[in-house]
C-alpha positions in Angstrom: 18.1 20.0 -57.6 17.2 21.4 -61.1 20.2 23.0 -62.5 19.3 26.5 -63.5 21.0 29.1 -65.7 20.1 32.5 -66.0 21.3 34.3 -69.3 21.6 37.8 -69.4 21.8 38.8 -73.3 20.3 40.3 -76.0 17.1 38.9 -78.2 17.7 37.7 -81.7 14.3 38.0 -83.8 16.0 35.2 -86.1 15.9 32.8 -83.2 19.6 31.7 -84.0 21.8 33.7 -81.4 21.2 35.7 -78.0 18.9 34.7 -75.6 17.2 32.4 -78.2 20.2 30.2 -78.7 21.1 30.5 -74.9 17.5 29.0 -73.9 17.6 26.5 -76.6 21.3 25.3 -75.5 20.5 25.1 -71.9 17.5 23.1 -72.5 19.2 20.8 -75.1 21.8 20.0 -72.4 19.3 19.4 -69.5 19.2 22.5 -67.8 16.6 25.0 -66.9 17.0 28.6 -68.6 15.5 31.8 -67.0 16.5 35.1 -69.0 17.3 39.0 -68.4 17.0 40.8 -72.1 19.4 43.6 -72.2 18.5 44.5 -76.0 15.9 43.9 -78.6 17.4 43.3 -82.0 15.9 43.2 -85.4 17.9 40.5 -87.4 17.6 37.7 -89.4 20.5 35.3 -91.0 21.7 38.1 -93.1 21.7 41.4 -91.1 21.0 43.3 -87.8 18.5 46.1 -89.0 17.6 47.7 -85.6 18.9 47.6 -82.1 16.9 48.8 -79.1 18.7 48.7 -75.8 16.4 48.1 -72.9 16.8 50.8 -70.0 19.0 49.9 -67.3 16.5 50.0 -64.6 14.3 47.2 -66.5 17.3 45.3 -66.7 18.1 45.4 -63.0 14.6 44.7 -62.3 14.5 41.7 -64.6 17.7 40.4 -62.7 16.3 41.0 -59.1 13.1 39.4 -60.1 14.9 35.9 -60.9 17.5 36.0 -58.2 14.8 37.0 -55.6 12.7 33.8 -56.4 14.6 31.4 -58.4 18.1 29.6 -57.4 20.6 30.5 -60.1 23.4 28.1 -60.0 25.4 29.8 -63.0 24.7 33.2 -65.0 25.7 33.5 -69.0 26.5 37.2 -69.8 26.2 38.0 -73.7 25.4 41.3 -75.5 25.1 44.4 -73.3 25.5 47.1 -75.9 26.9 50.2 -74.0 28.7 51.0 -70.8 25.5 52.0 -68.8 24.1 48.6 -69.5 27.5 47.1 -68.2 27.7 49.0 -65.2 24.0 48.0 -64.6 24.6 44.2 -64.8 27.9 44.6 -62.8 25.7 46.0 -60.0 22.8 43.7 -60.5 24.9 40.5 -59.9 27.3 41.9 -57.2 25.7 39.5 -54.6 25.7 36.4 -56.9 27.9 33.7 -55.4 27.7 30.9 -58.4 29.7 30.6 -61.6 29.3 33.5 -64.0 30.4 32.9 -67.9 31.2 36.2 -69.7 30.8 35.9 -73.7 32.0 39.5 -74.7 29.7 39.9 -77.7 31.2 42.7 -80.1 30.3 41.7 -83.5 27.3 39.9 -85.1 28.0 37.2 -87.7 26.8 39.6 -90.5 29.5 41.9 -89.5 27.3 44.5 -87.5 28.8 46.0 -84.6 27.0 45.4 -81.2 29.7 46.9 -78.7 31.0 50.3 -79.0 34.5 51.3 -77.9 33.7 52.9 -74.6 31.6 49.7 -73.6 34.5 47.6 -74.5 36.5 49.6 -71.7 33.7 49.2 -69.2 33.5 45.8 -69.9 37.1 44.9 -69.1 37.0 47.2 -66.0 33.7 46.0 -64.7 33.0 42.3 -65.7 35.9 40.6 -66.8 37.1 40.4 -63.2 33.5 39.2 -62.2 33.9 36.4 -64.7 34.5 32.8 -63.4 35.2 32.1 -67.4 35.6 34.7 -70.2 35.0 33.1 -73.6 36.3 35.5 -76.5 36.9 34.7 -79.8 40.1 35.8 -81.8 39.0 39.4 -82.7 37.1 39.7 -79.1 40.2 38.9 -77.2 42.3 41.2 -79.5 40.0 44.1 -79.0 40.1 43.8 -75.1 43.6 43.7 -75.2 44.1 46.6 -78.0 46.3 44.2 -79.9 46.3 42.3 -83.0 44.4 38.9 -83.2 46.2 35.9 -82.2 47.6 34.0 -85.5 48.7 30.6 -84.0 48.2 28.7 -80.7 51.0 30.3 -78.9 49.6 33.5 -79.5 46.1 32.5 -78.1 47.4 31.3 -75.1 49.8 34.0 -74.4 46.5 36.3 -74.9 44.9 34.2 -72.7 47.2 34.7 -69.8 46.9 38.5 -70.4 43.0 38.3 -70.2 43.5 36.6 -66.9 45.6 39.3 -65.8 42.7 41.6 -66.3 40.9 39.8 -63.5 39.0 36.6 -65.2 39.3 33.4 -63.2 39.9 31.5 -66.6 40.0 32.2 -70.3 38.5 30.1 -73.1 40.3 31.3 -76.2 38.1 30.3 -79.2 39.6 29.4 -82.5 36.8 29.5 -84.8 38.0 32.4 -86.7 41.3 30.8 -87.3 42.6 28.7 -90.4 43.5 25.2 -91.1 41.6 22.0 -90.9 41.4 22.0 -87.0 40.0 24.5 -84.9 41.4 24.5 -81.6 40.0 26.4 -78.4 42.6 27.0 -75.7 41.3 26.9 -72.1 43.5 29.1 -70.0 43.8 28.8 -66.2 46.1 29.1 -63.3 47.1 25.8 -63.8 48.2 26.6 -67.6 46.8 26.0 -71.1 44.7 23.3 -72.2 43.4 22.6 -75.9 40.0 21.4 -77.3 40.3 20.4 -80.7 37.7 19.4 -83.4 37.8 19.2 -87.3 36.8 22.2 -88.8 33.4 22.0 -90.8 32.8 23.8 -93.9 29.3 25.4 -93.4 28.1 29.0 -93.6 25.5 28.0 -90.8 27.6 29.0 -87.6 25.1 32.1 -86.6 25.1 31.9 -82.8 28.1 29.6 -82.0 29.5 31.8 -79.5 26.3 32.2 -77.5 25.6 28.8 -77.9 29.4 27.5 -76.6 29.1 30.0 -73.6 25.4 28.6 -72.7 26.5 25.1 -72.9 29.5 25.6 -70.6 27.1 27.3 -68.2 24.8 24.7 -68.2 27.6 22.3 -67.3 28.8 24.4 -64.4 25.1 25.0 -63.1 25.2 21.1 -63.1 28.0 20.8 -60.8 30.7 19.8 -63.7 34.3 20.9 -63.1 35.1 23.6 -65.6 37.5 21.5 -67.9 34.8 19.1 -68.3 31.9 21.5 -68.8 34.2 22.9 -71.4 34.7 19.5 -73.0 31.5 18.8 -73.1 30.2 21.8 -74.6 32.9 21.8 -77.2 31.7 18.4 -78.4 28.2 19.3 -78.4 28.8 22.4 -80.5 30.8 20.6 -82.9 27.7 18.2 -83.4 25.3 21.2 -83.8 27.5 23.0 -86.3 27.8 19.4 -88.3 24.1 19.0 -88.4 23.3 22.6 -89.1 23.0 22.3 -93.0 20.4 19.9 -92.3 17.9 22.7 -91.2 18.3 25.2 -94.0 17.2 28.2 -91.8 17.2 31.7 -93.9 19.4 33.0 -96.6 22.5 34.0 -95.0 24.7 32.7 -91.9 22.2 30.2 -90.8 22.0 28.8 -87.0 23.5 25.8 -85.8 21.3 22.8 -84.9 20.9 22.9 -81.2 18.8 20.3 -80.8 20.7 17.8 -83.1 20.7 15.2 -80.4 17.1 15.2 -79.7 15.3 15.5 -83.2 15.1 12.6 -85.2 
């Protein structure tokens, strides 16, 4: 079996996030990546200068083309851009029986808003209940819950349980936007909450971290790993990718992580 992940997300012309980051991540971790492009963005490490949503019928055709021919073991969902696209993806994957990792992409690293308010409501209603794992950062979790961003581990766990109450099978509350010398992610399941910690790295090159982490988890699930094991491997791998990011020197703003840090000399 060749473990296969289908990523449904936007294209990043700078190569650091979105579809490009997803395919790099899946490949780096030994799985095969297929893709459905939901939007074409003009962006680099400094800003998003244009966004062109792909028509829903073309998104549905892409999903159908892949699932009709290729055995997909996990789906990762990223940038969707609007309520019509959320509905389209929800309907397109309705018959899929494998794991679904939902990364609720709302704001680019540059600060540009990628998901309007009406799409947030559609996401919570249509796709959160479909998710095997939901992977919000602190601002995304707060926006989904119409609440303030969690300020400590207890609040992160509480918000994770509240997001599970919306229908998600499990929630990974990502601590990258927190403070302190340690970054802690909390995996919240029906069994409780499990922390994943790593030293916080001082670097500006963190573009695509959310996309890459969710794709790394999806690769693990596609390869048959248990959820906690897939999260643990992805967490360690991303820490290495961030640690090695400054060695690439890509762009003049928030550069990408080093997806192939374990493979390149």
